PADO-484672 format. One record per residue (C-alpha): residue number from 1; residue in three letters; y negated, x negated, z. Coordinates in steps of 0.5 Angstrom, whole numbers. Example, Ala and Ser with C-alpha at 12.3 -4.5 7.8 and 13.67 -1.06 7.14 Angstrom:
2
- n, res, Y, X, Z
- 1, ALA, 9, -25, 16
- 2, SER, 2, -27, 14
% end
This chain:
307
- n, res, Y, X, Z
- 1, MET, 20, 42, -68
- 2, ARG, 19, 35, -69
- 3, VAL, 12, 31, -67
- 4, SER, 9, 26, -72
- 5, ARG, 6, 19, -73
- 6, GLY, -1, 23, -72
- 7, VAL, -1, 28, -67
- 8, ILE, 2, 22, -62
- 9, ALA, -4, 18, -65
- 10, LEU, -8, 24, -62
- 11, SER, -5, 25, -56
- 12, VAL, -7, 17, -54
- 13, ALA, -14, 18, -57
- 14, LEU, -16, 25, -54
- 15, LEU, -12, 23, -47
- 16, ALA, -18, 17, -46
- 17, ALA, -23, 19, -52
- 18, PRO, -30, 22, -48
- 19, LEU, -34, 28, -52
- 20, GLY, -41, 27, -55
- 21, ALA, -46, 31, -52
- 22, GLN, -53, 34, -54
- 23, ASP, -55, 35, -46
- 24, TRP, -52, 36, -39
- 25, ARG, -47, 41, -41
- 26, GLY, -41, 40, -46
- 27, GLY, -37, 34, -44
- 28, THR, -31, 32, -40
- 29, GLY, -34, 31, -34
- 30, ARG, -32, 33, -26
- 31, VAL, -36, 33, -21
- 32, GLU, -34, 36, -14
- 33, GLY, -34, 35, -7
- 34, LYS, -36, 38, 1
- 35, VAL, -41, 38, 5
- 36, THR, -40, 38, 14
- 37, ASP, -44, 37, 19
- 38, PRO, -44, 31, 24
- 39, ASP, -38, 34, 28
- 40, GLY, -34, 35, 21
- 41, LYS, -34, 41, 21
- 42, PRO, -36, 45, 14
- 43, VAL, -43, 46, 12
- 44, THR, -44, 54, 8
- 45, ASP, -48, 55, 3
- 46, ALA, -51, 48, 3
- 47, VAL, -55, 47, -4
- 48, VAL, -53, 42, -9
- 49, LYS, -58, 40, -15
- 50, LEU, -54, 36, -21
- 51, GLU, -59, 33, -24
- 52, LEU, -58, 28, -31
- 53, PRO, -64, 24, -32
- 54, ASP, -68, 27, -39
- 55, ARG, -62, 32, -40
- 56, GLY, -63, 38, -35
- 57, GLY, -58, 40, -29
- 58, THR, -56, 45, -25
- 59, GLU, -55, 48, -18
- 60, LEU, -50, 50, -13
- 61, LYS, -48, 52, -7
- 62, SER, -42, 50, -3
- 63, ASP, -35, 55, 0
- 64, LYS, -34, 57, 7
- 65, LYS, -30, 51, 7
- 66, GLY, -36, 46, 6
- 67, ARG, -33, 45, -2
- 68, TRP, -36, 45, -8
- 69, ALA, -34, 44, -15
- 70, ILE, -37, 43, -23
- 71, LEU, -34, 41, -30
- 72, GLY, -36, 41, -37
- 73, LEU, -41, 35, -35
- 74, ALA, -43, 30, -40
- 75, GLY, -41, 23, -38
- 76, GLY, -48, 20, -35
- 77, LYS, -51, 17, -27
- 78, TRP, -52, 23, -24
- 79, ASN, -57, 24, -19
- 80, VAL, -55, 30, -13
- 81, ASP, -59, 32, -8
- 82, ILE, -57, 37, -3
- 83, THR, -59, 42, 3
- 84, ALA, -59, 46, 8
- 85, PRO, -62, 49, 13
- 86, GLY, -63, 45, 20
- 87, TYR, -60, 40, 17
- 88, THR, -63, 33, 14
- 89, PRO, -63, 33, 7
- 90, ARG, -58, 28, 2
- 91, SER, -60, 25, -5
- 92, LEU, -55, 21, -8
- 93, SER, -53, 19, -15
- 94, VAL, -46, 18, -18
- 95, ASN, -43, 16, -24
- 96, VAL, -40, 22, -29
- 97, SER, -35, 19, -33
- 98, GLU, -31, 24, -38
- 99, THR, -24, 20, -38
- 100, VAL, -23, 19, -30
- 101, ARG, -24, 24, -26
- 102, THR, -30, 22, -21
- 103, PRO, -27, 21, -13
- 104, PRO, -30, 27, -10
- 105, ILE, -36, 27, -5
- 106, GLU, -36, 28, 2
- 107, VAL, -43, 29, 5
- 108, LYS, -44, 29, 12
- 109, LEU, -51, 32, 13
- 110, GLU, -54, 30, 19
- 111, ARG, -58, 34, 24
- 112, ALA, -66, 35, 23
- 113, GLN, -66, 33, 30
- 114, PRO, -61, 29, 32
- 115, ALA, -60, 27, 40
- 116, ALA, -62, 20, 41
- 117, THR, -54, 16, 39
- 118, GLY, -56, 11, 45
- 119, LEU, -54, 6, 39
- 120, PRO, -57, -1, 39
- 121, PRO, -62, -2, 34
- 122, GLU, -59, -7, 30
- 123, VAL, -53, -3, 29
- 124, LYS, -57, 3, 27
- 125, ALA, -61, -1, 22
- 126, ALA, -56, -4, 18
- 127, HIS, -51, 3, 18
- 128, GLU, -57, 7, 15
- 129, LYS, -59, 1, 10
- 130, ALA, -51, 1, 8
- 131, GLU, -51, 8, 6
- 132, LYS, -58, 9, 3
- 133, ALA, -56, 3, -1
- 134, TYR, -49, 6, -3
- 135, ASP, -52, 13, -4
- 136, GLU, -57, 9, -9
- 137, GLY, -51, 5, -12
- 138, ARG, -54, -1, -10
- 139, TYR, -46, -3, -8
- 140, GLU, -47, -11, -7
- 141, GLU, -52, -10, -2
- 142, ALA, -48, -4, 2
- 143, ARG, -43, -9, 3
- 144, ALA, -47, -13, 6
- 145, GLU, -50, -9, 11
- 146, TYR, -43, -6, 11
- 147, GLU, -41, -13, 13
- 148, LYS, -46, -14, 19
- 149, LEU, -45, -7, 21
- 150, LEU, -37, -10, 22
- 151, ALA, -39, -15, 25
- 152, LEU, -43, -12, 29
- 153, ARG, -37, -5, 31
- 154, PRO, -31, -8, 29
- 155, ASP, -29, -2, 33
- 156, LEU, -30, 1, 27
- 157, ALA, -27, -2, 22
- 158, PRO, -22, 2, 19
- 159, ARG, -29, 7, 16
- 160, ILE, -32, 1, 14
- 161, ASN, -27, -2, 11
- 162, GLN, -27, 4, 7
- 163, GLN, -33, 5, 5
- 164, ILE, -32, -2, 3
- 165, GLY, -27, -1, -1
- 166, PHE, -31, 5, -4
- 167, THR, -36, 0, -6
- 168, PHE, -32, -4, -11
- 169, ILE, -28, 2, -13
- 170, GLN, -35, 5, -16
- 171, GLN, -36, -2, -19
- 172, LYS, -29, -1, -22
- 173, ASP, -26, -8, -18
- 174, TYR, -20, -3, -17
- 175, ALA, -15, -10, -15
- 176, LYS, -21, -12, -9
- 177, GLY, -22, -5, -8
- 178, LEU, -15, -4, -6
- 179, GLU, -15, -9, -2
- 180, TYR, -20, -6, 3
- 181, LEU, -17, 1, 3
- 182, LEU, -9, -3, 5
- 183, LYS, -13, -6, 12
- 184, VAL, -15, 1, 13
- 185, LEU, -8, 3, 12
- 186, ALA, -6, -2, 16
- 187, ALA, -10, 1, 22
- 188, GLU, -9, 8, 20
- 189, PRO, -2, 8, 16
- 190, GLU, -2, 17, 17
- 191, ASP, -9, 18, 14
- 192, ALA, -6, 22, 7
- 193, GLN, -11, 22, 4
- 194, ILE, -14, 14, 4
- 195, ARG, -6, 13, 2
- 196, ALA, -7, 18, -4
- 197, ILE, -14, 13, -7
- 198, ALA, -11, 7, -5
- 199, ALA, -4, 9, -9
- 200, GLN, -10, 10, -15
- 201, ALA, -13, 4, -14
- 202, ALA, -7, 1, -15
- 203, PHE, -5, 3, -21
- 204, ASP, -12, 2, -25
- 205, ALA, -11, -5, -23
- 206, ARG, -6, -5, -26
- 207, GLN, 0, -5, -21
- 208, PRO, 5, 0, -22
- 209, GLU, 10, -3, -17
- 210, LYS, 4, -3, -12
- 211, GLY, 2, 3, -12
- 212, ARG, 9, 6, -12
- 213, GLU, 10, 3, -6
- 214, ILE, 4, 6, -3
- 215, LEU, 6, 12, -5
- 216, ALA, 12, 12, -3
- 217, ALA, 10, 13, 6
- 218, LEU, 6, 19, 3
- 219, ASP, 6, 26, 7
- 220, GLU, 4, 30, 0
- 221, ARG, 4, 36, 5
- 222, LYS, -2, 33, 8
- 223, ILE, -7, 34, 2
- 224, THR, -10, 40, 1
- 225, ASP, -14, 38, -6
- 226, PRO, -10, 38, -12
- 227, ASP, -16, 33, -15
- 228, MET, -12, 28, -11
- 229, PHE, -6, 29, -15
- 230, PHE, -9, 29, -21
- 231, ASN, -12, 23, -20
- 232, ILE, -6, 19, -19
- 233, GLY, -3, 21, -25
- 234, VAL, -9, 19, -28
- 235, GLY, -8, 12, -26
- 236, LEU, 0, 13, -29
- 237, LEU, -4, 14, -35
- 238, ASN, -8, 8, -35
- 239, ALA, -2, 3, -32
- 240, GLY, 2, 7, -38
- 241, VAL, 6, 10, -34
- 242, VAL, 7, 16, -37
- 243, ASP, 13, 21, -35
- 244, GLU, 11, 18, -28
- 245, ALA, 3, 21, -29
- 246, VAL, 7, 28, -32
- 247, VAL, 10, 30, -25
- 248, TRP, 4, 28, -22
- 249, PHE, 0, 32, -26
- 250, GLY, 6, 37, -25
- 251, LYS, 4, 37, -17
- 252, ALA, -3, 38, -18
- 253, ILE, -1, 44, -23
- 254, ALA, 3, 47, -17
- 255, LYS, -3, 46, -12
- 256, ASP, -8, 50, -17
- 257, PRO, -4, 54, -22
- 258, SER, -11, 55, -25
- 259, HIS, -12, 47, -26
- 260, VAL, -15, 46, -33
- 261, ASP, -15, 39, -34
- 262, GLY, -8, 38, -31
- 263, TYR, -5, 42, -37
- 264, LEU, -9, 39, -42
- 265, ARG, -7, 32, -40
- 266, ARG, 0, 33, -38
- 267, GLY, 0, 37, -45
- 268, LEU, -2, 31, -48
- 269, ALA, 2, 27, -44
- 270, TYR, 8, 32, -47
- 271, VAL, 6, 30, -53
- 272, HIS, 6, 23, -54
- 273, LEU, 13, 23, -50
- 274, GLY, 16, 28, -56
- 275, LYS, 17, 34, -51
- 276, VAL, 15, 38, -57
- 277, ALA, 16, 45, -53
- 278, GLU, 12, 43, -46
- 279, ALA, 7, 41, -48
- 280, ARG, 5, 47, -53
- 281, ALA, 6, 51, -46
- 282, ASP, 2, 47, -43
- 283, LEU, -3, 46, -49
- 284, GLN, -3, 54, -50
- 285, LYS, -4, 54, -42
- 286, VAL, -11, 51, -43
- 287, VAL, -14, 55, -49
- 288, GLU, -12, 62, -45
- 289, LEU, -15, 59, -38
- 290, SER, -21, 56, -41
- 291, PRO, -22, 57, -49
- 292, ALA, -30, 56, -50
- 293, THR, -29, 50, -47
- 294, PRO, -29, 41, -48
- 295, GLN, -21, 43, -46
- 296, GLY, -20, 49, -49
- 297, GLU, -23, 45, -56
- 298, LEU, -18, 39, -55
- 299, ALA, -12, 44, -54
- 300, LYS, -13, 47, -60
- 301, LYS, -13, 41, -64
- 302, ALA, -8, 38, -61
- 303, LEU, -4, 45, -62
- 304, ALA, -6, 45, -69
- 305, GLN, -3, 39, -70
- 306, LEU, 4, 40, -67
- 307, GLU, 10, 41, -72
% end
């Protein structure tokens, strides 16, 4: 078995290239999230409506853990509306990419008639303005409000710095986002989720050594979402570290043996590394799990060019 120059070029292109789509379906984008109540407990059967303006949309419900996920989305700015009986609805927008996994959307719903919090008006106003601006994609405005909130409530610095970091990441300023996430880790070094996101930001910022340094302290047992591992793999791919990306795609697959995107990206990475047998096994698994999807079609195309 050998790999031709053509298939290596194909693997590189497919690792990064988006698919065209005629409506909201047919892309390679994926969106997922979790819905919780004010105490952080999962909200079951929350209705999540997704719409790509002028191209339609769909809706689904959160499971017993408050989680929801959908794949096969066209890239673009999607509107997301989340409702549940007894809670105040939330509306936000999210930029869906067909080449990079969109960060999970974690939404905390407020009860329809919440008890008075006793927060000073200026604190409450800054928080509400920051959250609204973030949900609507006005990230610079959100940062300004978060900075006001930080001055008023320095005791909330880890959570506020986290949100400021996320605004930079949403704008693809990964280096600046990493700067704020490192502040969170300085205060809360055991936060595995933030550590994983910070590592991905480092890879996306083309700082692989920093990414490895951050991951060295990651307690993988605390990561329950396979997409956290997948995202790290994508970050390593973006940094050009293909062999290490393969390892992290493997971790995602170990968490979820039906992780189609994990098999696809790992298979294409194996092609790039010249490991034909491993590539064929992963790509065939994609076809087996998801034959009539964009991922399945990509896998078939790659398999056809393996000699």
